[in-house]
DRENMAR-151518 format. One record per residue (C-alpha): x, y, z; residue number from 1; residue in three letters. Coordinates in Angstrom, 3 decimals. Last residue first. Layout:
// DRENMAR-151518
          x          y          z     i    aa
          X          Y          Z   NUM   ALA
...
END
This chain:
// DRENMAR-151518
          x          y          z     i    aa
     51.856     24.132     11.731   527   ILE
     50.897     21.907     14.664   526   ARG
     47.232     22.751     14.360   525   SER
     45.147     22.561     17.506   524   ASN
     42.605     19.784     17.975   523   LEU
     39.312     20.501     19.740   522   VAL
     37.431     17.420     20.912   521   LYS
     33.689     17.124     21.361   520   GLN
     31.353     14.380     22.527   519   TYR
     27.604     13.671     22.800   518   ILE
     26.294     16.511     20.639   517   LYS
     22.567     16.121     20.012   516   GLN
     21.616     15.665     16.363   515   GLY
     18.529     13.584     17.132   514   GLU
     20.163     10.326     16.039   513   LEU
     23.302     11.002     18.063   512   ASN
     26.241     13.334     17.497   511   HIS
     30.035     13.183     17.642   510   LEU
     32.086     16.379     17.458   509   SER
     35.561     17.093     16.136   508   ILE
     36.745     20.706     16.106   507   LYS
     39.814     21.287     13.981   506   LEU
     41.674     24.415     14.993   505   GLN
     44.191     26.725     13.320   504   GLN
     42.216     26.552     10.100   503   GLY
     41.561     30.285     10.003   502   GLU
     39.881     29.994     13.406   501   HIS
     37.733     27.112     12.173   500   SER
     37.931     23.680     10.580   499   ALA
     34.911     21.545     11.471   498   GLU
     34.947     17.747     11.588   497   ALA
     31.450     16.410     12.180   496   ILE
     30.477     12.912     13.289   495   GLY
     27.438     10.683     12.926   494   TYR
     25.660      8.308     15.290   493   PHE
     22.698      5.969     15.703   492   GLN
     21.966      4.977     19.279   491   GLU
     18.362      6.221     19.245   490   GLY
     16.877      3.174     20.987   489   ASP
     14.418      2.621     18.119   488   LEU
     17.465      2.196     15.864   487   PRO
     17.745     -1.315     17.346   486   SER
     20.180     -2.388     20.040   485   LYS
     22.678     -5.171     19.466   484   GLY
     22.450     -8.497     21.242   483   PRO
     24.143     -9.145     24.590   482   GLY
     27.054     -7.438     26.293   481   ARG
     27.929     -3.903     27.379   480   ARG
     31.080     -3.781     29.501   479   ASP
     32.510     -0.622     27.944   478   GLU
     29.278      1.282     28.586   477   PRO
     28.078      3.047     25.410   476   MET
     29.084      5.970     23.185   475   SER
     32.770      5.507     23.919   474   LEU
     35.250      8.322     24.508   473   PHE
     38.954      8.663     25.293   472   GLU
     39.940      5.151     24.201   471   ARG
     43.691      4.631     24.128   470   GLN
     45.533      3.138     21.181   469   ALA
     49.268      2.685     21.701   468   GLY
     50.235      1.495     18.235   467   PHE
     50.412     -2.226     19.092   466   THR
     47.924     -1.760     21.952   465   LYS
     44.889     -3.147     20.111   464   ASP
     41.574     -2.110     21.656   463   LEU
     38.806     -4.688     22.085   462   ARG
     35.523     -4.073     20.312   461   HIS
     32.463     -2.347     21.721   460   PRO
     28.963     -3.908     21.595   459   ARG
     26.806     -3.346     18.523   458   LEU
     24.179     -0.748     17.598   457   THR
     21.852     -2.299     15.041   456   ALA
     21.441     -0.491     11.739   455   ALA
     20.445      2.881     10.299   454   ASN
     23.230      5.474     10.173   453   LEU
     25.649      3.433     12.255   452   PRO
     27.912      5.146     12.969   451   GLY
     30.843      7.340     13.988   450   ALA
     34.492      6.603     14.836   449   ILE
     37.264      9.132     15.481   448   PHE
     40.978      8.321     15.200   447   GLU
     43.610     10.639     16.604   446   TRP
     47.376     11.021     16.128   445   PHE
     50.744     10.808     17.861   444   PRO
     53.748     10.734     15.470   443   THR
     55.258      7.353     14.633   442   PHE
     58.181      5.034     15.416   441   ASP
     56.937      3.581     18.690   440   GLN
     55.734      0.048     17.876   439   CYS
     54.868     -1.525     21.239   438   ILE
     52.842      1.573     22.033   437   ALA
     51.956      3.627     25.109   436   ARG
     54.714      6.240     24.690   435   SER
     54.184      6.032     20.910   434   PRO
     50.728      7.668     21.190   433   HIS
     47.434      6.814     19.492   432   PHE
     44.221      8.501     20.671   431   HIS
     40.851      6.869     20.071   430   HIS
     37.427      8.550     20.040   429   ALA
     34.257      6.464     19.840   428   ALA
     30.829      6.111     18.256   427   ALA
     29.057      2.796     17.698   426   TYR
     28.213      0.450     14.838   425   HIS
     31.672     -1.027     14.095   424   VAL
     31.966      0.129     10.462   423   ASP
     32.823      3.870     10.861   422   ALA
     35.983      5.902     10.215   421   THR
     37.790      9.232     10.439   420   LEU
     41.585      9.399     10.840   419   TRP
     43.335     12.724     11.479   418   VAL
     46.662     13.823      9.967   417   VAL
     47.647     17.255     11.262   416   ASN
     51.315     17.300     10.269   415   SER
     53.412     15.500      7.686   414   ILE
     56.995     15.569      8.991   413   VAL
     58.262     13.347      6.154   412   GLU
     59.781     10.884      8.623   411   ASP
     56.663     10.907     10.812   410   LYS
     54.190     10.349      7.982   409   ILE
     56.484      7.669      6.524   408   PHE
     56.651      5.880      9.890   407   LYS
     52.848      5.890     10.065   406   LEU
     52.585      4.412      6.568   405   LEU
     55.097      1.617      7.151   404   ASN
     53.516      0.663     10.474   403   GLN
     50.093      0.629      8.818   402   LEU
     51.331     -1.698      6.100   401   GLU
     53.015     -3.944      8.682   400   LEU
     49.765     -4.041     10.680   399   GLU
     48.272     -6.149      7.897   398   ARG
     50.358     -9.119      9.004   397   GLY
     52.465     -8.376     12.055   396   LYS
     53.356     -5.392     14.222   395   PRO
     54.698     -6.612     17.597   394   GLU
     52.353     -7.147     20.538   393   ARG
     49.765     -9.216     18.693   392   GLU
     46.138     -8.044     18.810   391   SER
     45.780     -8.571     15.025   390   SER
     44.705     -5.059     14.034   389   ALA
     43.972     -4.348     10.377   388   ILE
     40.352     -5.463     10.238   387   GLY
     38.431     -8.603      9.291   386   ASP
     40.252    -11.120     11.485   385   PHE
     39.655    -14.853     11.166   384   ASN
     39.770    -18.127     13.083   383   LEU
     36.573    -17.983     15.165   382   GLY
     34.497    -15.887     12.779   381   GLY
     35.424    -12.478     11.485   380   SER
     36.834    -10.422     14.345   379   GLY
     37.616     -6.733     14.448   378   ILE
     40.445     -5.871     16.867   377   VAL
     40.549     -2.126     17.427   376   ILE
     42.877      0.731     16.491   375   GLY
     42.635      0.877     12.711   374   ILE
     38.914      1.547     12.391   373   PRO
     37.259      0.375      9.157   372   GLN
     36.038      2.234      6.049   371   PRO
     39.023      4.602      6.242   370   CYS
     38.691      8.358      5.843   369   VAL
     42.050     10.111      6.152   368   VAL
     41.381     13.772      6.942   367   LEU
     44.461     15.881      6.240   366   LYS
     44.196     19.254      7.991   365   TRP
     46.299     22.267      6.927   364   ARG
     45.858     21.509      3.260   363   ALA
     48.966     21.786      1.099   362   LYS
     48.957     18.082      0.286   361   SER
     51.987     16.749     -1.582   360   ALA
     53.189     14.514      1.259   359   LYS
     49.704     13.212      1.950   358   LEU
     49.147     12.482     -1.737   357   SER
     52.478     10.723     -2.168   356   GLN
     51.906      8.526      0.858   355   LYS
     48.318      7.758     -0.113   354   LEU
     49.236      6.887     -3.696   353   TRP
     52.045      4.587     -2.531   352   ILE
     49.651      2.836     -0.136   351   LEU
     46.997      2.521     -2.850   350   GLN
     49.405      0.811     -5.240   349   GLU
     50.996     -1.370     -2.549   348   PRO
     47.701     -2.829     -1.216   347   GLY
     45.294     -1.241      1.265   346   PHE
     44.924     -4.329      3.472   345   PHE
     47.713     -6.621      2.361   344   GLN
     49.082     -9.522      4.393   343   ALA
     48.340    -12.206      1.778   342   ASN
     50.304    -10.291     -0.846   341   ARG
     53.451    -10.099      1.284   340   GLU
     54.938     -8.181      4.200   339   TYR
     57.054    -10.110      6.679   338   HIS
     56.251    -11.285     10.195   337   GLU
     53.027    -13.031      9.182   336   LEU
     50.610    -13.309     12.102   335   TYR
     47.627    -11.792     10.348   334   HIS
     48.119    -14.281      7.514   333   PHE
     47.568    -17.233      9.844   332   LYS
     44.316    -15.722     11.130   331   ARG
     42.569    -15.986      7.781   330   ASP
     41.044    -12.720      6.544   329   ASN
     42.435    -13.186      3.059   328   PRO
     44.490    -10.429      1.410   327   GLY
     43.220     -6.949      0.744   326   ARG
     43.282     -5.228     -2.642   325   ALA
     39.617     -4.335     -3.296   324   SER
     38.447     -4.260      0.293   323   ARG
     39.975     -1.424      2.371   322   GLY
     39.386      1.403     -0.098   321   ASP
     40.386      4.856      1.156   320   LEU
     38.985      8.396      0.946   319   ALA
     41.625     11.093      1.507   318   PHE
     39.831     14.341      2.427   317   VAL
     41.673     17.665      2.230   316   GLU
     40.824     20.473      4.622   315   ILE
     42.171     23.968      5.326   314   ASN
     42.876     25.453      1.888   313   PRO
     39.427     24.569      0.502   312   GLY
     37.707     21.188      0.301   311   TYR
     40.370     19.082     -1.372   310   LYS
     38.925     15.766     -2.434   309   VAL
     40.981     12.593     -2.600   308   LYS
     40.506      9.181     -4.182   307   ARG
     40.164      5.486     -3.349   306   TYR
     37.396      3.779     -5.344   305   ILE
     39.453      3.090     -8.442   304   ARG
     37.221      1.712    -11.172   303   GLN
     39.804      2.595    -13.874   302   HIS
     37.612      2.550    -16.998   301   LYS
     34.280      2.839    -15.202   300   MET
     35.500      6.012    -13.485   299   TRP
     35.672      7.833    -16.832   298   SER
     31.912      8.413    -16.624   297   PRO
     32.485     10.704    -13.617   296   PRO
     31.026      9.564    -10.268   295   LEU
     27.710     10.699     -8.824   294   PRO
     26.958      7.313     -7.244   293   SER
     24.192      4.875     -8.184   292   TYR
     25.675      3.658    -11.467   291   GLU
     29.141      3.406     -9.951   290   PHE
     28.051      1.313     -6.989   289   PHE
     25.967     -0.831     -9.374   288   ALA
     29.102     -1.607    -11.416   287   ARG
     31.086     -2.300     -8.245   286   ARG
     28.367     -4.686     -7.087   285   SER
     28.552     -6.673    -10.306   284   ARG
     32.330     -6.972    -10.155   283   THR
     32.165     -7.701     -6.416   282   ALA
     29.744    -10.596     -6.960   281   LEU
     32.024    -12.156     -9.562   280   VAL
     35.096    -11.747     -7.355   279   ASP
     33.142    -12.968     -4.331   278   CYS
     32.596    -16.265     -6.137   277   SER
     29.696    -18.329     -4.735   276   ARG
     26.941    -17.496     -7.250   275   GLU
     23.973    -19.665     -6.278   274   LYS
     23.899    -17.975     -2.908   273   TYR
     21.513    -18.614     -0.003   272   ARG
     23.550    -21.688      0.897   271   ARG
     26.435    -19.543      2.149   270   ASP
     29.695    -21.340      1.389   269   LYS
     31.586    -18.348      0.008   268   ILE
     34.569    -18.491     -2.322   267   ILE
     37.006    -15.655     -1.536   266   ARG
     39.323    -14.546     -4.322   265   GLY
     39.231    -10.867     -3.423   264   PRO
     38.048    -10.338      0.169   263   TRP
     34.621    -10.473      1.762   262   TRP
     33.798     -9.764      5.410   261   ASP
     30.011     -9.790      4.818   260   ASN
     29.175     -9.937      1.133   259   LYS
     29.174     -7.341     -1.677   258   VAL
     28.111     -3.825     -0.605   257   GLU
     28.241     -5.405      2.832   256   HIS
     32.055     -5.414      2.829   255   ASP
     33.169     -1.804      2.520   254   ASP
     32.466      1.032      0.100   253   TRP
     33.244      4.726     -0.101   252   LEU
     30.888      7.516     -1.188   251   PHE
     31.501     11.269     -1.113   250   LEU
     28.488     13.540     -0.737   249   GLN
     27.459     17.068     -1.662   248   SER
     24.693     18.888      0.173   247   MET
     20.939     19.654      0.115   246   SER
     19.449     17.289     -2.491   245   GLN
     20.979     14.221     -0.861   244   ALA
     19.445     15.178      2.492   243   PHE
     15.932     15.524      1.155   242   ARG
     16.342     12.181     -0.649   241   VAL
     17.654     10.427      2.462   240   THR
     14.891     11.932      4.639   239   PRO
     12.353     10.655      2.039   238   GLN
     13.530      7.034      1.925   237   ASP
     12.849      5.477     -1.477   236   LEU
     16.493      6.188     -2.312   235   LEU
     17.692      3.335     -0.129   234   GLY
     15.665      0.879     -2.203   233   TYR
     17.238      1.995     -5.456   232   ARG
     20.654      0.954     -4.140   231   TYR
     19.394     -2.525     -3.233   230   TYR
     17.674     -2.790     -6.621   229   ALA
     20.949     -2.109     -8.428   228   ARG
     22.549     -5.034     -6.620   227   PHE
     19.651     -7.223     -7.755   226   GLU
     19.960     -6.003    -11.347   225   ASP
     23.666     -6.861    -11.374   224   LEU
     22.890    -10.389    -10.198   223   SER
     23.707    -11.770     -6.756   222   GLU
     21.900     -9.673     -4.142   221   ALA
     20.532    -11.627     -1.190   220   VAL
     16.774    -12.113     -1.108   219   LYS
     13.702    -10.231      0.195   218   THR
     14.916     -6.797     -0.911   217   MET
     14.128     -7.464     -4.584   216   GLU
     10.369     -7.606     -3.950   215   PRO
     10.280     -4.118     -2.372   214   THR
      9.653     -3.717      1.323   213   LEU
      9.020     -0.855      3.753   212   LEU
     10.104     -2.332      7.032   211   ASN
      8.241     -2.471     10.349   210   PHE
     10.223     -2.636     13.591   209   TRP
      8.376     -4.120     16.557   208   ARG
      8.726     -3.455     20.278   207   ARG
      8.814     -5.983     23.104   206   GLY
     11.873     -4.418     24.713   205   LYS
     13.892     -4.898     21.528   204   GLY
     13.051     -3.932     17.932   203   GLY
     11.848     -7.302     16.723   202   GLY
     11.351     -7.758     13.013   201   LYS
      8.655     -6.969     10.466   200   MET
      8.253     -7.020      6.689   199   GLU
     11.474     -8.922      6.265   198   LYS
     14.701     -7.610      4.809   197   LEU
     17.589     -9.275      3.007   196   PRO
     21.101     -9.140      4.522   195   GLN
     23.845     -9.893      1.984   194   ASP
     23.388     -6.745     -0.119   193   ALA
     23.576     -4.598      3.004   192   TYR
     23.735     -1.197      1.309   191   ILE
     25.751      1.922      2.094   190   ARG
     28.115     -0.367      3.952   189   ASP
     30.803      2.286      3.480   188   GLY
     32.358      5.431      4.938   187   CYS
     29.672      7.799      3.633   186   HIS
     31.369     11.194      3.583   185   VAL
     29.079     14.211      3.878   184   PHE
     30.182     17.635      2.641   183   LEU
     29.275     21.216      3.551   182   ASP
     27.661     20.427      6.907   181   ALA
     24.911     22.798      8.065   180   GLY
     23.879     20.647     11.006   179   SER
     20.282     20.606      9.712   178   GLU
     21.231     18.160      6.954   177   ARG
     22.964     15.879      9.465   176   ILE
     19.866     15.870     11.692   175   ALA
     17.550     15.204      8.753   174   ASP
     19.837     12.349      7.688   173   TYR
     19.495     10.828     11.155   172   ILE
     15.783     10.425     10.518   171   ARG
     16.321      7.440      8.246   170   LEU
     12.605      6.732      7.847   169   GLY
     10.097      8.495     10.079   168   GLY
      9.767      5.678     12.608   167   PHE
      6.390      4.632     11.155   166   GLN
      7.957      4.814      7.680   165   PRO
     10.552      2.182      8.675   164   ASN
     13.137      1.927      5.904   163   ILE
     15.301     -1.116      6.588   162   GLY
     16.547     -2.633      9.816   161   TYR
     17.336     -6.284      9.082   160   GLY
     20.756     -6.412     10.723   159   GLN
     22.067     -3.570      8.547   158   GLY
     20.074     -1.022      6.565   157   PHE
     22.767      1.699      6.362   156   SER
     26.299      1.487      7.787   155   ASP
     28.374      4.677      7.665   154   GLY
     29.159      8.084      9.176   153   SER
     30.780     11.380      8.184   152   TRP
     30.256     15.139      8.280   151   ALA
     32.743     17.716      6.962   150   ILE
     32.215     21.309      8.050   149   LYS
     34.274     24.217      6.662   148   VAL
     34.793     27.654      8.234   147   PRO
     35.795     30.458      5.829   146   SER
     39.053     32.199      6.739   145   TYR
     41.480     30.036      4.779   144   ALA
     40.315     31.337      1.410   143   ASP
     39.372     29.523     -1.794   142   ASP
     36.133     28.172     -0.374   141   PRO
     34.881     24.742     -1.434   140   PRO
     31.626     24.685     -3.447   139   THR
     28.347     24.413     -1.575   138   SER
     25.306     22.349     -2.521   137   PHE
     21.758     22.742     -3.808   136   GLU
     18.884     20.704     -5.168   135   GLY
     15.711     20.857     -7.208   134   TYR
     13.870     18.122     -9.067   133   LEU
     11.670     18.880    -12.053   132   PRO
      8.383     17.109    -12.836   131   ILE
      9.197     14.686    -15.607   130   SER
      8.932     15.688    -19.215   129   ARG
      6.946     14.496    -22.235   128   ALA
      7.871     17.115    -24.837   127   GLY
      8.747     14.552    -27.479   126   GLU
      7.381     11.099    -26.683   125   HIS
      9.990      8.431    -27.417   124   ILE
     13.185      9.775    -25.872   123   LEU
     11.163     10.987    -22.883   122   SER
     12.387     14.119    -21.148   121   GLU
     13.973     14.058    -17.712   120   PHE
     14.265     17.061    -15.409   119   TYR
     16.955     18.873    -13.479   118   LEU
     17.306     21.948    -11.307   117   MET
     20.417     23.263     -9.610   116   TYR
     21.373     25.752     -6.931   115   PHE
     25.013     26.430     -6.055   114   ILE
     25.961     28.042     -2.746   113   ARG
     29.307     29.749     -3.121   112   ARG
     32.860     29.348     -1.842   111   GLY
     34.388     28.867     -5.254   110   SER
     32.636     29.889     -8.456   109   PRO
     31.607     27.026    -10.751   108   LEU
     33.361     26.775    -14.093   107   ASN
     32.111     23.227    -14.663   106   THR
     29.049     21.132    -13.853   105   LEU
     29.487     17.530    -14.962   104   LEU
     26.245     15.694    -15.692   103   VAL
     25.172     12.238    -14.555   102   ARG
     22.513      9.754    -15.643   101   ALA
     20.847      6.643    -14.260   100   THR
     18.390      4.670    -16.416    99   PHE
     19.743      1.314    -15.194    98   ASP
     23.064      2.231    -16.852    97   SER
     22.552     -0.025    -19.915    96   SER
     18.821      0.687    -19.729    95   PRO
     19.439      4.281    -20.827    94   LEU
     19.533      7.732    -19.241    93   ALA
     20.849     10.128    -21.872    92   THR
     22.626     13.425    -21.322    91   VAL
     21.254     16.877    -22.126    90   PRO
     23.599     19.803    -22.784    89   ALA
     23.913     22.127    -19.814    88   LEU
     21.676     25.075    -18.937    87   THR
     23.196     28.070    -17.181    86   LYS
     21.124     30.287    -14.926    85   SER
     20.154     33.865    -14.199    84   VAL
     16.731     34.361    -12.623    83   LYS
     17.052     30.817    -11.257    82   PHE
     14.916     31.593     -8.169    81   ASP
     17.529     30.080     -5.841    80   PRO
     20.148     32.361     -7.458    79   ASP
     23.717     31.195     -7.991    78   LEU
     22.375     29.093    -10.839    77   SER
     22.415     25.642    -12.341    76   TRP
     20.667     23.861    -15.207    75   LYS
     20.404     20.153    -15.785    74   VAL
     18.738     18.245    -18.622    73   THR
     18.335     14.488    -18.440    72   MET
     17.447     12.430    -21.496    71   GLN
     15.044      9.528    -21.490    70   SER
     14.813      5.751    -21.538    69   ALA
     12.640      4.806    -18.579    68   ARG
     12.211      5.099    -14.799    67   ASP
     14.571      8.053    -14.480    66   SER
     17.596      8.406    -12.264    65   ARG
     19.647     11.332    -10.958    64   SER
     23.218     12.542    -10.636    63   TRP
     24.970     15.932    -10.552    62   VAL
     28.770     16.016    -10.746    61   ILE
     30.796     18.969     -9.455    60   ALA
     33.203     21.625    -10.696    59   ASN
     35.114     24.736     -9.643    58   ASN
     37.011     24.022     -6.425    57   SER
     36.105     20.311     -6.425    56   ARG
     32.838     18.545     -5.750    55   VAL
     33.076     14.826     -6.486    54   GLU
     29.428     14.382     -5.514    53   SER
     25.904     15.671     -6.037    52   VAL
     22.675     13.698     -5.708    51   MET
     19.147     13.778     -7.118    50   ALA
     15.819     12.226     -6.202    49   GLY
     14.923      8.569     -6.612    48   TRP
     11.355      8.919     -7.861    47   LEU
     12.240     10.550    -11.162    46   ALA
      9.306      9.540    -13.362    45   LEU
      9.273      9.939    -17.128    44   PRO
      6.089     11.367    -18.682    43   ARG
      4.234      9.214    -21.187    42   GLN
      1.920      7.848    -18.481    41   SER
      0.386     11.319    -18.029    40   GLU
     -1.164     11.246    -21.511    39   HIS
     -1.803     14.233    -23.762    38   SER
      0.814     16.472    -22.259    37   ILE
      0.690     19.195    -19.663    36   LEU
      3.469     21.740    -19.973    35   ALA
      6.460     21.141    -17.803    34   PRO
      6.604     22.804    -14.379    33   LEU
      9.353     25.401    -14.229    32   ASN
      7.368     28.441    -13.177    31   ARG
      5.442     26.304    -10.730    30   GLY
      8.570     25.344     -8.836    29   LEU
      9.517     28.966     -8.294    28   ALA
      5.995     29.660     -6.990    27   GLN
      6.046     26.539     -4.830    26   THR
      8.987     27.789     -2.823    25   GLY
     12.679     27.612     -3.621    24   LEU
     13.976     27.691     -0.042    23   GLY
     15.558     24.256     -0.091    22   LEU
     12.877     22.793      2.169    21   SER
     10.142     24.225     -0.079    20   SER
     11.616     22.891     -3.300    19   ALA
     12.429     19.462     -1.855    18   GLY
      8.951     18.989     -0.456    17   LEU
      7.342     20.048     -3.742    16   ILE
      9.646     17.768     -5.716    15   SER
      9.334     14.877     -3.276    14   LEU
      5.561     14.995     -3.327    13   GLY
      5.305     15.344     -7.095    12   HIS
      7.737     12.525     -7.710    11   VAL
      6.380     10.221     -5.000    10   GLY
      2.644     10.412     -5.654     9   HIS
      1.824      7.212     -7.516     8   LYS
      5.019      5.242     -6.941     7   ILE
      5.237      6.284     -3.309     6   ILE
      1.545      5.561     -2.749     5   LYS
      1.946      2.127     -4.288     4   ARG
      4.909      1.560     -1.929     3   ARG
      2.732      2.456      1.047     2   LEU
      0.000      0.000      0.000     1   MET
END
């Protein structure tokens, strides 16, 4: 019933809602409504909203999806009423890309609010247009005086918690939107392709959680179309769509975009799967990841998920990929005393890129966004580890990569490196210092964890002392045991990194589902 309402009224409802929430008003929307055509069914639908990503100093990519073969036209303006605007050449949305389309906006002014409008026009019925979608985002400033806010979190739809209309959907996105962040970084597990949904599940304390369902969400994703369907599902959530049309985003991926705790070459034994090769599943998932992210068309050639975004003179974000080059999770490889293929986490190519990029960065604050925390032991079954840490005293296995990187940062005197991450379904602050470490050849640094966005809250993991990790904050009691808590308990978290005082300070804050600040740390620049 609810899904039929979404299909029937979703475009008009989302467009009006988006216009009013973005300050455009119904009058501005009315001026751009397409002329009525002979048959309403000829008009393309754009139920999945719009997104912006890969925002640089003077360009950005706008994304949307139609329900049929059509062409997307985008225009942008510095004026919310579009009195002066620039219209870009249309691009096609075809079955080969699941009717998704993207347009590159160029020659944007720095440090400004950009407003955009887009619509789809049928390739078969001339003049048959969708109702327009409106959005806005900020371009990075070119001066060091303007404050910049970067928000981050991860983990959507895990443990059977999908879109619950009775709960208000993914309400945390409303809180992040209202925070005034300039950029949101999704650290991974944007979908849980290996965890199908049921109409109802327990929410703890005798409560019930009711999921909006689509047919594709009742089985694990194996085919390309099934992975696509998981991404489409997330965009049926109205807070997500409102959020996506109000700021730019940067997407990473982790394991649940493919299969829990996967690595290249893994053959799974899960009976729910007909396709058992994680390499095959990852290829299909990677294609869907691209189609449902505002990435440039050239991305399909290289398919490199790790990348960097400089957001003004004070902040540069280094987004990492912890899946595509890692070795197996088997315990024996975590105890290797020498570096080899089976001990990889980032892989040599990405590690070299990260070193060179950090060294070349002119930004005051270097935010390294990793899908998984580096300071805690993350298990994966009785004989496996899924993270970097191995809990051994001396660096071994994947820790050898981290040791190499941290030593490089120290030797090259690269200052103000801060790690942001998610994955473990709680919020925390970790400080690393050589005086507490077994391995002491590195500069002290911080790691901040935020999440989940919409999933179960899990119990805390054990700290690894190899690099002297010390927990300064934890969003739950350290001795919590038992099953995870549902989103109904409000323990969903996001973080904000804000550069202020001409970049001399980086203020880190962690927030709950309602946007309330639960922790804050002010870091002072060392340069």
